C-alpha positions in Angstrom: 43.2 203.9 62.1 45.8 206.6 61.9 45.8 209.4 59.3 48.2 212.2 58.5 46.8 215.3 56.9 48.4 218.7 56.5 51.0 218.0 59.2 48.3 216.8 61.6 47.9 213.3 63.0 44.4 211.9 63.4 43.4 208.8 65.3 40.1 207.3 64.3 38.6 204.7 66.6 35.6 202.6 65.7 34.2 201.5 69.0 32.1 198.4 69.2 28.8 199.2 71.0 29.0 196.2 73.3 32.7 196.4 74.1 32.9 200.2 74.7 29.7 200.8 76.5 27.5 202.6 74.0 24.7 204.2 76.0 22.3 203.8 73.0 22.9 200.1 72.4 24.3 199.1 75.8 23.5 195.6 76.9 24.9 193.4 79.6 24.8 189.7 79.3 22.7 187.8 81.8 25.6 185.5 82.7 28.5 187.0 84.7 27.0 190.5 84.9 29.5 191.8 87.4 32.4 190.6 85.3 31.0 192.2 82.1 30.0 195.5 83.8 33.5 195.9 85.2 35.2 194.9 81.9 33.2 197.4 79.9 33.8 200.1 82.5 37.5 199.5 82.3 37.3 199.7 78.5 35.5 203.1 78.7 38.1 204.4 81.2 40.9 203.3 78.9 39.2 204.9 75.9 39.1 208.3 77.8 42.7 208.0 78.9 44.0 207.1 75.4 42.0 210.0 73.9 43.3 212.5 76.5 46.9 211.4 76.0 46.7 211.6 72.2 45.1 215.1 72.3 47.9 216.2 74.7 50.4 215.1 72.0 48.5 217.3 69.4 46.5 214.5 67.7 42.9 214.9 66.5 40.9 212.1 68.0 37.7 210.9 66.3 35.5 208.2 67.8 32.7 206.5 65.8 30.2 204.0 67.2 29.6 200.7 65.5 25.9 201.5 65.2 26.7 204.8 63.4 28.6 202.8 60.6 25.7 200.4 60.2 23.0 203.1 60.2 24.5 205.9 58.0 28.0 205.5 56.6 27.8 208.7 54.6 27.1 210.6 57.8 30.2 209.1 59.4 32.2 209.9 56.3 31.2 213.6 56.6 32.1 213.5 60.3 35.5 212.2 59.5 36.1 214.7 56.7 35.1 217.6 58.9 37.5 216.6 61.7 40.4 215.9 59.4 40.3 219.0 57.1 
């Protein structure tokens, strides 16, 4: 998601725990483990690169884990508001 607030651009990424390698929820399928491990590692590297590039361009970057949304949405809302105000 992209937001504009007070002349500032913010990028909000909701990262799926499986696809983006959440250390809390991380699981690797039993089938094709090498493929999945490499795929998830590439996703994590891309996430870092994208965040770095956006920050260099002056963006605020906020990342939220899938499990955070499921557990406590109001906490996520507060996190977003604090980063975007």
